N, CA, C and O atoms as CSV, one atom per row, in Angstrom:
chain,resi,resn,atom,element,x,y,z
A,1,MET,N,N,55.423,136.564,83.546
A,1,MET,CA,C,56.838,136.330,83.359
A,1,MET,C,C,57.533,136.083,84.699
A,1,MET,O,O,58.293,135.126,84.849
A,2,ARG,N,N,57.262,136.953,85.663
A,2,ARG,CA,C,57.876,136.824,86.972
A,2,ARG,C,C,57.476,135.495,87.622
A,2,ARG,O,O,58.292,134.848,88.278
A,3,GLN,N,N,56.239,135.103,87.437
A,3,GLN,CA,C,55.741,133.852,87.991
A,3,GLN,C,C,56.480,132.667,87.354
A,3,GLN,O,O,56.794,131.695,88.040
A,4,THR,N,N,56.751,132.742,86.079
A,4,THR,CA,C,57.471,131.687,85.368
A,4,THR,C,C,58.904,131.559,85.900
A,4,THR,O,O,59.407,130.449,86.072
A,5,ILE,N,N,59.547,132.674,86.156
A,5,ILE,CA,C,60.918,132.656,86.690
A,5,ILE,C,C,60.916,132.038,88.083
A,5,ILE,O,O,61.802,131.250,88.415
A,6,GLN,N,N,59.926,132.392,88.897
A,6,GLN,CA,C,59.845,131.820,90.245
A,6,GLN,C,C,59.611,130.318,90.185
A,6,GLN,O,O,60.201,129.573,90.966
A,7,MET,N,N,58.770,129.867,89.283
A,7,MET,CA,C,58.512,128.431,89.120
A,7,MET,C,C,59.779,127.712,88.656
A,7,MET,O,O,60.092,126.614,89.118
A,8,THR,N,N,60.500,128.353,87.733
A,8,THR,CA,C,61.746,127.752,87.237
A,8,THR,C,C,62.761,127.642,88.365
A,8,THR,O,O,63.436,126.621,88.491
A,9,ARG,N,N,62.877,128.676,89.182
A,9,ARG,CA,C,63.802,128.633,90.320
A,9,ARG,C,C,63.405,127.537,91.298
A,9,ARG,O,O,64.261,126.796,91.780
A,10,ARG,N,N,62.125,127.428,91.590
A,10,ARG,CA,C,61.667,126.380,92.516
A,10,ARG,C,C,61.991,124.994,91.976
A,10,ARG,O,O,62.461,124.130,92.715
A,11,ARG,N,N,61.743,124.787,90.709
A,11,ARG,CA,C,62.067,123.482,90.102
A,11,ARG,C,C,63.572,123.221,90.141
A,11,ARG,O,O,64.018,122.104,90.406
A,12,PHE,N,N,64.348,124.279,89.869
A,12,PHE,CA,C,65.803,124.140,89.896
A,12,PHE,C,C,66.272,123.741,91.298
A,12,PHE,O,O,67.048,122.798,91.447
A,13,PHE,N,N,65.801,124.461,92.327
A,13,PHE,CA,C,66.210,124.150,93.691
A,13,PHE,C,C,65.691,122.782,94.135
A,13,PHE,O,O,66.378,122.062,94.860
A,14,ALA,N,N,64.490,122.425,93.706
A,14,ALA,CA,C,63.953,121.099,94.031
A,14,ALA,C,C,64.800,120.012,93.380
A,14,ALA,O,O,65.073,118.981,93.994
A,15,SER,N,N,65.214,120.243,92.137
A,15,SER,CA,C,66.075,119.274,91.439
A,15,SER,C,C,67.428,119.158,92.129
A,15,SER,O,O,67.952,118.057,92.295
A,16,CYS,N,N,67.998,120.302,92.533
A,16,CYS,CA,C,69.280,120.289,93.252
A,16,CYS,C,C,69.155,119.538,94.568
A,16,CYS,O,O,70.037,118.760,94.932
A,17,PHE,N,N,68.071,119.767,95.272
A,17,PHE,CA,C,67.838,119.092,96.548
A,17,PHE,C,C,67.728,117.583,96.342
A,17,PHE,O,O,68.327,116.809,97.088
A,18,MET,N,N,66.976,117.170,95.348
A,18,MET,CA,C,66.823,115.734,95.058
A,18,MET,C,C,68.162,115.113,94.663
A,18,MET,O,O,68.474,113.993,95.066
A,19,LEU,N,N,68.944,115.838,93.879
A,19,LEU,CA,C,70.270,115.352,93.484
A,19,LEU,C,C,71.167,115.205,94.710
A,19,LEU,O,O,71.895,114.220,94.829
A,20,LEU,N,N,71.120,116.166,95.611
A,20,LEU,CA,C,71.903,116.099,96.841
A,20,LEU,C,C,71.511,114.888,97.672
A,20,LEU,O,O,72.379,114.182,98.185
A,21,ILE,N,N,70.224,114.641,97.812
A,21,ILE,CA,C,69.730,113.478,98.557
A,21,ILE,C,C,70.223,112.188,97.900
A,21,ILE,O,O,70.634,111.258,98.593
A,22,LEU,N,N,70.184,112.129,96.581
A,22,LEU,CA,C,70.656,110.951,95.853
A,22,LEU,C,C,72.148,110.724,96.086
A,22,LEU,O,O,72.574,109.593,96.323
A,23,VAL,N,N,72.935,111.784,96.019
A,23,VAL,CA,C,74.385,111.675,96.238
A,23,VAL,C,C,74.668,111.194,97.661
A,23,VAL,O,O,75.522,110.331,97.865
A,24,ILE,N,N,73.966,111.741,98.632
A,24,ILE,CA,C,74.161,111.319,100.026
A,24,ILE,C,C,73.791,109.845,100.192
A,24,ILE,O,O,74.503,109.101,100.866
A,25,ALA,N,N,72.692,109.423,99.587
A,25,ALA,CA,C,72.264,108.024,99.692
A,25,ALA,C,C,73.284,107.084,99.062
A,25,ALA,O,O,73.631,106.062,99.654
A,26,VAL,N,N,73.766,107.417,97.870
A,26,VAL,CA,C,74.738,106.557,97.180
A,26,VAL,C,C,76.049,106.509,97.956
A,26,VAL,O,O,76.647,105.442,98.096
A,27,THR,N,N,76.497,107.651,98.460
A,27,THR,CA,C,77.732,107.705,99.231
A,27,THR,C,C,77.603,106.888,100.511
A,27,THR,O,O,78.518,106.144,100.867
A,28,GLY,N,N,76.499,107.017,101.191
A,28,GLY,CA,C,76.268,106.251,102.410
A,28,GLY,C,C,76.258,104.764,102.142
A,28,GLY,O,O,76.854,103.992,102.893
A,29,TYR,N,N,75.587,104.353,101.079
A,29,TYR,CA,C,75.550,102.939,100.724
A,29,TYR,C,C,76.954,102.438,100.392
A,29,TYR,O,O,77.344,101.346,100.805
A,30,SER,N,N,77.699,103.232,99.654
A,30,SER,CA,C,79.066,102.862,99.281
A,30,SER,C,C,79.935,102.693,100.520
A,30,SER,O,O,80.725,101.752,100.604
A,31,MET,N,N,79.793,103.600,101.478
A,31,MET,CA,C,80.579,103.500,102.705
A,31,MET,C,C,80.196,102.266,103.505
A,31,MET,O,O,81.065,101.602,104.069
A,32,LEU,N,N,78.915,101.951,103.564
A,32,LEU,CA,C,78.471,100.771,104.303
A,32,LEU,C,C,78.996,99.488,103.691
A,32,LEU,O,O,79.438,98.593,104.411
A,33,THR,N,N,78.953,99.385,102.362
A,33,THR,CA,C,79.457,98.167,101.732
A,33,THR,C,C,80.960,98.057,101.887
A,33,THR,O,O,81.483,96.950,102.012
A,34,THR,N,N,81.673,99.184,101.883
A,34,THR,CA,C,83.119,99.158,102.091
A,34,THR,C,C,83.429,98.686,103.497
A,34,THR,O,O,84.322,97.861,103.688
A,35,LEU,N,N,82.706,99.195,104.485
A,35,LEU,CA,C,82.931,98.774,105.862
A,35,LEU,C,C,82.620,97.295,106.048
A,35,LEU,O,O,83.298,96.611,106.815
A,36,ALA,N,N,81.607,96.799,105.356
A,36,ALA,CA,C,81.234,95.390,105.478
A,36,ALA,C,C,82.309,94.485,104.899
A,36,ALA,O,O,82.452,93.347,105.346
A,37,GLU,N,N,83.072,94.960,103.911
A,37,GLU,CA,C,84.109,94.154,103.284
A,37,GLU,C,C,85.405,94.150,104.072
A,37,GLU,O,O,86.242,93.269,103.870
A,38,GLU,N,N,85.593,95.116,104.970
A,38,GLU,CA,C,86.822,95.187,105.740
A,38,GLU,C,C,86.879,94.052,106.740
A,38,GLU,O,O,85.866,93.451,107.097
A,39,GLU,N,N,88.104,93.774,107.182
A,39,GLU,CA,C,88.304,92.752,108.182
A,39,GLU,C,C,87.613,93.156,109.476
A,39,GLU,O,O,87.542,94.345,109.789
A,40,PRO,N,N,87.102,92.185,110.235
A,40,PRO,CA,C,86.448,92.526,111.481
A,40,PRO,C,C,87.406,93.253,112.431
A,40,PRO,O,O,88.625,93.209,112.268
A,41,VAL,N,N,86.828,93.909,113.407
A,41,VAL,CA,C,87.630,94.614,114.395
A,41,VAL,C,C,88.536,93.607,115.092
A,41,VAL,O,O,88.141,92.473,115.363
A,42,GLN,N,N,89.752,94.045,115.374
A,42,GLN,CA,C,90.727,93.162,116.005
A,42,GLN,C,C,90.224,92.722,117.365
A,42,GLN,O,O,89.761,93.536,118.164
A,43,GLY,N,N,90.320,91.428,117.619
A,43,GLY,CA,C,89.917,90.879,118.902
A,43,GLY,C,C,91.010,91.075,119.938
A,43,GLY,O,O,92.027,91.717,119.679
A,44,LEU,N,N,90.784,90.515,121.106
A,44,LEU,CA,C,91.767,90.605,122.176
A,44,LEU,C,C,92.902,89.626,121.919
A,44,LEU,O,O,92.661,88.520,121.437
A,45,PRO,N,N,94.152,90.017,122.237
A,45,PRO,CA,C,95.274,89.103,122.024
A,45,PRO,C,C,95.393,88.093,123.167
A,45,PRO,O,O,95.245,88.438,124.339
A,46,TYR,N,N,95.658,86.862,122.806
A,46,TYR,CA,C,95.942,85.791,123.756
A,46,TYR,C,C,97.270,85.180,123.339
A,46,TYR,O,O,97.586,85.120,122.150
A,47,TYR,N,N,98.041,84.730,124.308
A,47,TYR,CA,C,99.363,84.185,124.021
A,47,TYR,C,C,99.400,82.720,124.418
A,47,TYR,O,O,98.777,82.301,125.393
A,48,SER,N,N,100.143,81.956,123.640
A,48,SER,CA,C,100.272,80.533,123.906
A,48,SER,C,C,101.612,80.053,123.377
A,48,SER,O,O,102.306,80.773,122.659
A,49,SER,N,N,101.962,78.844,123.735
A,49,SER,CA,C,103.176,78.223,123.224
A,49,SER,C,C,102.751,77.003,122.418
A,49,SER,O,O,101.926,76.207,122.867
A,50,ILE,N,N,103.313,76.863,121.240
A,50,ILE,CA,C,102.998,75.702,120.409
A,50,ILE,C,C,104.280,74.948,120.107
A,50,ILE,O,O,105.368,75.523,120.095
A,51,GLU,N,N,104.139,73.667,119.866
A,51,GLU,CA,C,105.283,72.870,119.440
A,51,GLU,C,C,105.319,72.889,117.917
A,51,GLU,O,O,104.316,72.622,117.256
A,52,ILE,N,N,106.469,73.204,117.383
A,52,ILE,CA,C,106.627,73.276,115.933
A,52,ILE,C,C,106.624,71.857,115.376
A,52,ILE,O,O,107.349,70.984,115.852
A,53,GLN,N,N,105.795,71.647,114.360
A,53,GLN,CA,C,105.660,70.343,113.724
A,53,GLN,C,C,106.519,70.279,112.461
A,53,GLN,O,O,106.901,71.308,111.903
A,54,GLU,N,N,106.809,69.078,112.030
A,54,GLU,CA,C,107.543,68.883,110.775
A,54,GLU,C,C,106.776,69.565,109.637
A,54,GLU,O,O,105.568,69.368,109.505
A,55,GLY,N,N,107.455,70.352,108.827
A,55,GLY,CA,C,106.829,71.034,107.702
A,55,GLY,C,C,106.293,72.418,108.040
A,55,GLY,O,O,105.884,73.158,107.145
A,56,ASP,N,N,106.289,72.778,109.330
A,56,ASP,CA,C,105.842,74.121,109.716
A,56,ASP,C,C,106.865,75.173,109.288
A,56,ASP,O,O,108.064,74.902,109.211
A,57,SER,N,N,106.372,76.354,109.018
A,57,SER,CA,C,107.221,77.515,108.772
A,57,SER,C,C,106.561,78.697,109.472
A,57,SER,O,O,105.385,78.634,109.831
A,58,LEU,N,N,107.310,79.759,109.662
A,58,LEU,CA,C,106.710,80.949,110.282
A,58,LEU,C,C,105.537,81.445,109.463
A,58,LEU,O,O,104.553,81.934,110.017
A,59,TRP,N,N,105.635,81.324,108.142
A,59,TRP,CA,C,104.577,81.806,107.248
A,59,TRP,C,C,103.306,80.974,107.398
A,59,TRP,O,O,102.204,81.522,107.418
A,60,LYS,N,N,103.454,79.644,107.506
A,60,LYS,CA,C,102.277,78.787,107.696
A,60,LYS,C,C,101.635,79.048,109.056
A,60,LYS,O,O,100.411,79.095,109.179
A,61,ILE,N,N,102.480,79.217,110.075
A,61,ILE,CA,C,101.969,79.499,111.419
A,61,ILE,C,C,101.260,80.850,111.426
A,61,ILE,O,O,100.205,80.999,112.043
A,62,ALA,N,N,101.839,81.829,110.741
A,62,ALA,CA,C,101.219,83.157,110.652
A,62,ALA,C,C,99.854,83.068,109.984
A,62,ALA,O,O,98.895,83.679,110.457
A,63,ASP,N,N,99.753,82.317,108.893
A,63,ASP,CA,C,98.459,82.152,108.217
A,63,ASP,C,C,97.428,81.522,109.149
A,63,ASP,O,O,96.246,81.862,109.100
A,64,ARG,N,N,97.881,80.605,109.995
A,64,ARG,CA,C,96.974,79.883,110.882
A,64,ARG,C,C,96.491,80.758,112.042
A,64,ARG,O,O,95.315,80.699,112.401
A,65,TYR,N,N,97.371,81.561,112.629
A,65,TYR,CA,C,97.038,82.245,113.883
A,65,TYR,C,C,96.758,83.747,113.764
A,65,TYR,O,O,96.306,84.346,114.740
A,66,ARG,N,N,97.002,84.371,112.632
A,66,ARG,CA,C,96.805,85.818,112.528
A,66,ARG,C,C,95.342,86.214,112.357
A,66,ARG,O,O,95.006,87.393,112.468
A,67,LYS,N,N,94.472,85.250,112.090
A,67,LYS,CA,C,93.048,85.554,111.897
A,67,LYS,C,C,92.498,86.294,113.117
A,67,LYS,O,O,92.812,85.946,114.255
A,68,GLY,N,N,91.694,87.294,112.875
A,68,GLY,CA,C,91.150,88.096,113.961
A,68,GLY,C,C,92.011,89.299,114.298
A,68,GLY,O,O,91.619,90.147,115.099
A,69,SER,N,N,93.190,89.371,113.682
A,69,SER,CA,C,94.043,90.547,113.867
A,69,SER,C,C,93.957,91.386,112.601
A,69,SER,O,O,93.371,90.961,111.605
A,70,ARG,N,N,94.524,92.544,112.640
A,70,ARG,CA,C,94.568,93.388,111.449
A,70,ARG,C,C,95.908,93.266,110.740
A,70,ARG,O,O,96.191,94.018,109.808
A,71,MET,N,N,96.722,92.330,111.174
A,71,MET,CA,C,98.057,92.182,110.603
A,71,MET,C,C,98.026,91.378,109.313
A,71,MET,O,O,97.217,90.466,109.142
A,72,THR,N,N,98.927,91.743,108.413
A,72,THR,CA,C,99.157,90.909,107.243
A,72,THR,C,C,100.002,89.722,107.697
A,72,THR,O,O,100.518,89.711,108.815
A,73,THR,N,N,100.139,88.737,106.835
A,73,THR,CA,C,100.977,87.578,107.168
A,73,THR,C,C,102.405,88.029,107.446
A,73,THR,O,O,103.035,87.558,108.393
A,74,GLN,N,N,102.912,88.935,106.629
A,74,GLN,CA,C,104.287,89.430,106.809
A,74,GLN,C,C,104.443,90.146,108.158
A,74,GLN,O,O,105.442,89.950,108.849
A,75,GLU,N,N,103.469,90.965,108.529
A,75,GLU,CA,C,103.527,91.660,109.820
A,75,GLU,C,C,103.484,90.665,110.979
A,75,GLU,O,O,104.176,90.836,111.982
A,76,TYR,N,N,102.665,89.629,110.828
A,76,TYR,CA,C,102.570,88.623,111.888
A,76,TYR,C,C,103.881,87.857,112.017
A,76,TYR,O,O,104.322,87.572,113.131
A,77,VAL,N,N,104.512,87.521,110.889
A,77,VAL,CA,C,105.808,86.827,110.927
A,77,VAL,C,C,106.825,87.695,111.668
A,77,VAL,O,O,107.572,87.190,112.506
A,78,LYS,N,N,106.861,88.983,111.371
A,78,LYS,CA,C,107.789,89.904,112.062
A,78,LYS,C,C,107.501,89.923,113.564
A,78,LYS,O,O,108.428,89.961,114.374
A,79,GLN,N,N,106.215,89.895,113.938
A,79,GLN,CA,C,105.873,89.865,115.354
A,79,GLN,C,C,106.351,88.566,116.001
A,79,GLN,O,O,106.882,88.589,117.111
A,80,LEU,N,N,106.169,87.429,115.316
A,80,LEU,CA,C,106.674,86.156,115.844
A,80,LEU,C,C,108.177,86.213,116.051
A,80,LEU,O,O,108.692,85.740,117.064
A,81,GLN,N,N,108.873,86.794,115.090
A,81,GLN,CA,C,110.328,86.904,115.206
A,81,GLN,C,C,110.714,87.757,116.418
A,81,GLN,O,O,111.632,87.397,117.156
A,82,ARG,N,N,110.030,88.874,116.629
A,82,ARG,CA,C,110.333,89.737,117.785
A,82,ARG,C,C,110.027,89.014,119.093
A,82,ARG,O,O,110.841,89.017,120.017
A,83,MET,N,N,108.848,88.394,119.165
A,83,MET,CA,C,108.426,87.741,120.407
A,83,MET,C,C,109.348,86.588,120.792
A,83,MET,O,O,109.588,86.337,121.973
A,84,ASN,N,N,109.856,85.898,119.787
A,84,ASN,CA,C,110.675,84.712,120.042
A,84,ASN,C,C,112.164,84.980,119.847
A,84,ASN,O,O,112.975,84.054,119.882
A,85,ARG,N,N,112.520,86.240,119.642
A,85,ARG,CA,C,113.916,86.662,119.464
A,85,ARG,C,C,114.612,85.863,118.366
A,85,ARG,O,O,115.729,85.373,118.533
A,86,LEU,N,N,113.915,85.752,117.241
A,86,LEU,CA,C,114.478,85.043,116.085
A,86,LEU,C,C,115.130,86.068,115.167
A,86,LEU,O,O,114.570,87.138,114.927
A,87,THR,N,N,116.309,85.744,114.658
A,87,THR,CA,C,116.985,86.662,113.743
A,87,THR,C,C,116.658,86.363,112.287
A,87,THR,O,O,116.895,87.195,111.411
A,88,GLY,N,N,116.121,85.191,112.030
A,88,GLY,CA,C,115.725,84.817,110.673
A,88,GLY,C,C,114.380,84.133,110.714
A,88,GLY,O,O,113.625,84.287,111.675
A,89,ASP,N,N,114.073,83.365,109.655
A,89,ASP,CA,C,112.807,82.652,109.697
A,89,ASP,C,C,112.986,81.137,109.706
A,89,ASP,O,O,112.111,80.397,109.257
A,90,THR,N,N,114.120,80.684,110.219
A,90,THR,CA,C,114.365,79.247,110.354
A,90,THR,C,C,113.844,78.781,111.705
A,90,THR,O,O,114.207,79.329,112.746
A,91,ILE,N,N,112.988,77.761,111.678
A,91,ILE,CA,C,112.488,77.132,112.902
A,91,ILE,C,C,112.651,75.625,112.751
A,91,ILE,O,O,112.775,75.117,111.637
A,92,HIS,N,N,112.652,74.908,113.882
A,92,HIS,CA,C,112.924,73.465,113.855
A,92,HIS,C,C,111.808,72.689,114.534
A,92,HIS,O,O,111.299,73.095,115.579
A,93,ALA,N,N,111.437,71.577,113.932
A,93,ALA,CA,C,110.402,70.705,114.495
A,93,ALA,C,C,110.814,70.273,115.893
A,93,ALA,O,O,111.980,69.967,116.142
A,94,GLY,N,N,109.855,70.253,116.794
A,94,GLY,CA,C,110.098,69.856,118.175
A,94,GLY,C,C,110.364,71.045,119.095
A,94,GLY,O,O,110.180,70.937,120.307
A,95,ALA,N,N,110.788,72.158,118.546
A,95,ALA,CA,C,111.013,73.355,119.356
A,95,ALA,C,C,109.661,73.998,119.665
A,95,ALA,O,O,108.651,73.679,119.038
A,96,HIS,N,N,109.657,74.899,120.630
A,96,HIS,CA,C,108.430,75.606,120.994
A,96,HIS,C,C,108.505,77.049,120.544
A,96,HIS,O,O,109.577,77.652,120.502
A,97,LEU,N,N,107.340,77.591,120.208
A,97,LEU,CA,C,107.240,78.958,119.688
A,97,LEU,C,C,106.102,79.645,120.432
A,97,LEU,O,O,105.009,79.093,120.553
A,98,THR,N,N,106.361,80.845,120.927
A,98,THR,CA,C,105.301,81.640,121.537
A,98,THR,C,C,104.540,82.332,120.406
A,98,THR,O,O,105.130,82.971,119.536
A,99,ILE,N,N,103.221,82.187,120.443
A,99,ILE,CA,C,102.385,82.792,119.404
A,99,ILE,C,C,101.337,83.686,120.064
A,99,ILE,O,O,101.055,83.564,121.256
A,100,VAL,N,N,100.776,84.575,119.273
A,100,VAL,CA,C,99.656,85.386,119.723
A,100,VAL,C,C,98.494,85.075,118.787
A,100,VAL,O,O,98.669,84.985,117.572
A,101,TYR,N,N,97.314,84.913,119.363
A,101,TYR,CA,C,96.116,84.725,118.551
A,101,TYR,C,C,95.041,85.661,119.082
A,101,TYR,O,O,95.151,86.172,120.196
A,102,TYR,N,N,94.018,85.880,118.297
A,102,TYR,CA,C,93.023,86.904,118.626
A,102,TYR,C,C,91.622,86.313,118.672
A,102,TYR,O,O,91.231,85.525,117.811
A,103,LYS,N,N,90.879,86.710,119.694
A,103,LYS,CA,C,89.480,86.287,119.838
A,103,LYS,C,C,88.609,87.481,120.012
A,103,LYS,O,O,87.394,87.343,120.150
C-alpha cells in the first residue's frame, strides 16, 4: 500500500513537472511570436527639409516618413507641427517643411 502511494505521488509530481515545462514552452513561444510582430526598434533620427508638393498633406508626409519610428501617424503629424511651429494642418505647395526620418 505504501509503495502504491509513493508511486502515485511520483507520477503526480512528474505530471506536474511536465505540465509546468509545457506551460513555460507555450508561454515562451507566444512571447517570441508577439515580439516578432511588433514594429522594429526605433532607428536613429535624421532631419531634413523637403519641398511640399501639390496634393501633399501632413498626414501623407507622416505616412511616408514615420517608418522606422514607434510613432503613429497622428503622433508624427503632431511632431511635424511642433518642429515647424504650425498651429494647424494646412500646408502649401512650394513651401519647405522640416521632417524627421529614422534609419
